[in-house]
C-alpha positions as CSV (number, residue, x, y, z in Angstrom):
1,M,141.1,101.6,109.3
2,L,139.3,98.7,111.0
3,A,137.7,101.1,113.6
4,R,136.4,103.4,110.8
5,R,134.8,100.4,109.0
6,F,133.2,99.3,112.3
7,L,131.9,102.8,112.9
8,I,130.4,103.0,109.4
9,L,128.7,99.6,109.9
10,V,127.3,100.6,113.2
11,T,126.0,103.9,111.9
12,A,124.4,102.1,108.9
13,A,122.7,99.6,111.2
14,L,121.4,102.3,113.5
15,L,120.0,104.3,110.5
16,L,118.4,101.2,109.1
17,T,116.8,100.3,112.4
18,A,115.5,103.9,112.9
19,S,114.1,104.1,109.4
20,R,111.9,101.0,110.0
21,G,110.1,102.9,112.6
22,W,109.2,105.7,110.1
23,A,108.3,103.4,107.3
24,G,104.6,103.2,108.3
25,S,102.3,100.3,108.7
26,D,102.2,97.3,106.5
27,E,98.5,96.9,107.4
28,A,96.3,96.8,104.4
29,E,93.7,99.5,104.3
30,P,90.2,98.3,103.4
31,A,88.5,99.9,100.4
32,P,85.6,102.2,101.4
33,R,82.1,100.7,101.0
34,F,81.0,101.6,97.5
35,H,78.3,101.1,95.0
36,A,78.5,101.6,91.2
37,K,76.1,101.2,88.3
38,T,77.5,100.9,84.8
39,L,75.9,102.5,81.7
40,T,74.7,99.0,80.8
41,G,72.9,98.6,84.2
42,E,75.4,96.2,85.9
43,T,75.7,96.9,89.7
44,Y,78.9,96.5,91.7
45,T,79.6,96.7,95.4
46,N,82.4,95.7,97.7
47,Q,80.5,92.4,98.3
48,S,79.9,91.6,94.7
49,V,83.6,92.0,93.8
50,K,85.0,90.1,96.8
51,G,87.5,87.6,95.5
52,K,88.2,89.7,92.4
53,V,90.7,92.4,91.7
54,V,89.2,95.8,90.8
55,L,90.9,98.5,88.8
56,L,89.1,101.8,89.2
57,E,90.0,104.4,86.6
58,F,88.7,108.0,87.2
59,W,88.6,109.9,83.9
60,T,86.9,112.6,81.9
61,T,86.3,113.1,78.2
62,W,88.4,116.3,78.1
63,C,91.5,114.8,79.7
64,P,94.2,114.2,77.1
65,Y,96.1,111.7,79.4
66,C,92.9,109.8,79.9
67,K,92.3,109.6,76.2
68,D,95.9,108.4,75.7
69,E,95.4,105.5,78.1
70,E,91.9,104.4,77.1
71,A,93.1,101.7,74.7
72,L,95.6,100.5,77.3
73,V,93.0,100.2,80.0
74,D,90.6,98.4,77.7
75,A,93.3,96.0,76.6
76,I,94.2,95.2,80.2
77,D,90.5,94.7,81.0
78,H,90.3,92.2,78.1
79,E,93.6,90.5,78.9
80,F,92.8,89.9,82.6
81,A,89.0,89.5,82.7
82,T,89.2,85.8,82.9
83,K,91.7,86.1,85.8
84,G,89.3,87.9,88.0
85,L,89.9,91.5,87.1
86,V,87.0,94.0,87.0
87,V,87.7,97.4,85.4
88,L,85.4,100.2,86.3
89,A,86.0,103.5,84.4
90,V,84.3,106.2,86.4
91,D,83.6,109.4,84.4
92,V,83.8,112.3,86.8
93,G,81.4,115.3,86.7
94,E,80.1,115.0,83.2
95,S,76.6,114.5,81.9
96,K,75.5,111.1,80.6
97,K,74.7,112.8,77.2
98,T,78.3,114.1,77.0
99,V,79.8,110.8,77.8
100,Q,77.5,108.8,75.5
101,K,78.4,111.2,72.6
102,Y,82.1,110.8,73.4
103,L,81.8,107.0,73.5
104,Q,80.2,107.0,70.0
105,Q,83.4,108.5,68.7
106,H,85.7,106.7,71.0
107,P,84.2,103.4,72.0
108,R,85.4,101.7,75.1
109,S,85.1,98.0,76.0
110,C,85.5,98.3,79.8
111,R,82.6,99.1,82.1
112,I,81.7,102.8,82.2
113,V,80.2,104.3,85.4
114,M,78.9,107.9,85.7
115,T,79.5,110.0,88.8
116,E,75.8,110.2,89.6
117,D,75.7,106.3,89.6
118,T,78.4,105.8,92.2
119,N,79.9,107.2,95.4
120,L,83.5,106.3,94.3
121,A,84.6,109.7,92.9
122,A,83.9,111.4,96.3
123,M,85.6,108.7,98.3
124,Y,88.8,108.9,96.3
125,Q,88.7,112.7,96.0
126,A,88.9,112.5,92.2
127,T,89.9,116.0,91.2
128,S,92.7,115.4,88.8
129,Y,92.8,112.8,86.0
130,P,93.4,110.0,85.4
131,I,93.5,108.3,88.9
132,Y,93.9,104.6,89.2
133,V,93.0,102.6,92.3
134,V,93.5,98.9,92.6
135,I,91.5,96.9,95.2
136,D,92.8,93.4,95.9
137,R,90.9,90.1,96.2
138,D,90.4,90.7,100.0
139,G,88.8,94.1,99.4
140,D,91.8,96.1,100.5
141,I,93.4,99.0,98.6
142,A,96.5,97.5,97.0
143,R,97.8,100.6,95.3
144,E,96.8,104.1,94.0
145,Q,98.2,106.2,91.2
146,R,97.3,109.8,90.5
147,G,98.2,110.8,87.0
148,A,99.0,108.8,83.8
149,A,100.6,105.5,84.5
150,G,101.5,104.0,81.1
151,E,101.5,100.3,80.4
152,R,104.4,99.5,82.8
153,G,102.8,101.5,85.6
154,L,99.4,99.9,85.2
155,R,100.8,96.5,85.1
156,N,102.9,97.2,88.3
157,L,99.7,98.4,90.0
158,L,97.9,95.2,89.1
159,R,100.9,93.0,90.1
160,R,100.7,94.4,93.6
161,A,97.2,92.9,93.8
162,G,98.3,89.5,92.3
163,V,97.2,90.1,88.6
164,G,99.7,89.7,85.9
165,A,102.3,88.1,88.0
166,E,103.7,84.8,86.8
167,E,100.7,82.6,87.7
């Protein structure tokens, strides 16, 4: 009985040690160099957001999941703006006219960026929506989520970058 427990413990220790080698690197990956211009003319780059947390939302007007999470993203933008959060909602592949017409019916309070005014959509291979990317205060990618996140999911993404944690 004692030998069996010892064997189980040794096996567990070996598996744990081996799995650490497969877990990957804890090194942070720097966010690619980007530029983005909002519909209101504000310009953002890696340098201009240094020291802030950035939430990138890749969305389209026809995406039902994006529409479902618009109010949530806008509320998070409002809640954490004074804590150094910058939200950039990047519309992917639609005309400015289409987006402006949509925004008349569905106003958004976060910063809206068009594909033609940024290189972000190509960098993050935005081909399904929504996609959320969080860049931390050091300019590293803290977390990425492809698909709807819901409130809990978005807050967890931001928490990884130090926003929304008990401060």
